[in-house]
C-alpha positions in Angstrom: 43.4 -73.6 7.6 40.3 -71.8 6.3 38.4 -69.1 7.8 35.0 -70.3 9.6 33.1 -67.2 8.5 33.6 -65.0 5.4 31.6 -61.8 5.3 32.1 -58.3 3.7 30.1 -55.7 1.9 30.0 -58.1 -1.2 29.6 -61.4 0.5 26.8 -62.5 2.9 27.7 -63.9 6.3 28.2 -67.6 5.5 30.1 -70.5 6.7 32.4 -72.5 4.8 29.8 -75.2 4.2 27.5 -72.7 2.5 25.0 -72.3 5.4 24.0 -68.8 6.7 25.5 -68.1 10.1 22.8 -67.0 12.8 23.1 -64.3 15.1 22.5 -65.0 18.6 19.2 -63.4 20.1 19.9 -60.9 23.0 17.3 -61.1 25.7 16.6 -58.2 27.9 18.0 -58.6 31.3 15.7 -59.5 34.2 14.7 -56.4 36.1 14.8 -56.1 40.0 12.9 -53.7 42.3 14.8 -52.1 45.2 12.5 -51.9 48.1 12.9 -49.7 51.2 11.1 -50.9 54.4 9.8 -48.9 57.2 11.1 -49.2 60.7 10.6 -46.9 63.8 14.0 -45.5 63.9 15.2 -44.3 60.5 14.1 -40.6 60.1 12.0 -39.5 57.1 14.8 -37.0 56.3 17.3 -39.7 56.0 15.3 -41.8 53.7 14.6 -38.8 51.4 18.3 -38.2 51.4 19.1 -41.7 50.6 16.6 -41.7 47.7 18.0 -38.3 46.4 21.7 -39.2 46.5 21.7 -43.1 45.9 18.8 -43.5 43.6 19.0 -40.0 42.0 15.5 -39.0 42.5 14.1 -35.5 42.6 13.1 -34.1 46.1 9.3 -34.4 44.9 10.0 -38.0 43.9 11.9 -38.9 47.1 9.3 -37.3 49.3 6.6 -39.2 47.5 8.4 -42.6 47.9 9.3 -41.9 51.6 5.8 -41.2 52.3 4.7 -44.5 50.7 7.3 -46.3 52.7 6.0 -44.7 56.1 2.4 -45.2 55.2 2.4 -48.7 53.8 5.4 -50.2 55.2 7.5 -50.3 52.0 8.2 -48.5 48.9 10.1 -49.0 45.5 13.1 -46.8 45.2 13.8 -47.9 41.6 13.9 -50.8 39.1 17.2 -51.9 37.7 19.2 -54.7 36.4 20.1 -57.2 39.1 23.7 -55.9 39.4 22.7 -52.3 39.7 20.0 -53.1 42.1 22.2 -55.0 44.4 24.9 -52.2 44.1 22.4 -49.5 44.9 20.8 -51.5 47.9 24.3 -52.0 49.3 25.1 -48.2 49.1 21.8 -47.5 50.7 22.4 -49.9 53.7 26.1 -48.8 54.1 24.9 -45.2 54.4 22.2 -46.2 57.1 24.8 -48.4 58.9 27.2 -45.4 59.0 24.5 -43.3 60.5 23.4 -46.0 63.0 19.9 -46.4 61.3 18.5 -50.0 60.9 17.0 -49.1 57.3 16.4 -52.4 55.5 16.8 -52.3 51.7 15.9 -55.4 49.7 15.9 -56.4 46.0 13.2 -58.7 44.3 12.6 -59.6 40.7 10.0 -57.5 39.1 
């Protein structure tokens, strides 16, 4: 049985039939925004804490995002690949539930 591909330092990447093998194109993954939604019960301090601990934001960034959530009803905590966005959203929601806060964290395509 022959090898389907032969390549090396002195041979081009070719198939047995003489055609050059094509490399698959790798596309960038679609990115998702993690959005924090305002409510009347979750404290500003807790939202800042979540932004610092889950989303690894500085205190200044966390405060800015928290104020955006407070003033406009929602704010973007970060932009990630789908899996990471969903994981971080889940972590934030778990922390909120553990402290009995109704914080809503959603993800949406960028």
